[in-house]
N, C-alpha and C positions, 0 to 999 in steps of 0.2 A: 570344389572342395567342400563345402556346405553340404551340398547336394548328397555328396557321399556319406558323410557323417551323419546325416539326417536319416538317411536311407540304411544305415548298417543296423539299426535297431528293428526295424522292419524285417530284414533278412534275418534276423536272430530268430525272431515269432515264426517266419514261414519256415524254415529250418525245423524248429521245435514242433510246429504242427504237422509237418510231413514225418517226423519220427514218432511222433503220437500216433496218426495214423497209420504207420507201418507195423505199429503192433497188432492193430484191429484189422490189417488188411488180408483179403482173400490170398490164401497161398499160391504162387506160381507152381503149377504142376508139370510142366513141359521140361523137357531135359535139352532143348534147343531154343536157339535164340530165333524169337518171333519174327526179326526183320531179317536176319541171314541165312537164318537155318542151319547156322553153325551150331555143333555140339557143344554145350556150355563147359567151362573148364579148359577146352582147348587151347584158350588164346590169354589164359590165365584166370583170375577170380572175375567171375561175372559181375558185370555191373548191375546192382539192384536197385530198384527205386519204386516207389507207390505212386498209381495213377488212380484217381477216383476211389479208395479204397481196395486197388487191387494192387498186390505184388507183382511187379514185371522185372524178368531177369534177361538184360542181353547179355552177349558174348562179350561186347567192351562198350565203353563208353562212346565210341566213333558211330554205333547204331541209334544212338538216344536222338541226334538230328533226323534222321528217317523217320523213327518213329514220333515224332513229336511234329513232323509234316501231317501225317495221317493217322491220330493215334485210334480212332474207329475202327480205322481197317484193321492194326494190329490188336487190339481189343476182340473184335468179332473173331480172328482167328486163334485166339487162346480160346475164346469160348468156345467154339467149335470144336477145336483139339479136346477140351474137356468134356463135352457132351460124348465124342467118340469114345475117349477112354471109358466113361461110365457104362457104356453098353455091354 
């Protein structure tokens, strides 16, 4: 129980850092979930988070598990789609 109490302030600091980073994060420009390919908003409000200074939106929180297994793969997909959209 002491471990939980000792870790609580760290969790708050991590959340504060994430919310601060989200203000400066590169905006997610895609209209689909990078993991499932589902259109954002069809399954309710998208799950939005910041990963390495980049906003990521998923169709649902369940896709986060797959994203976390291979984040570089999905970030690459986002970057490729953004580059294609610029053309």
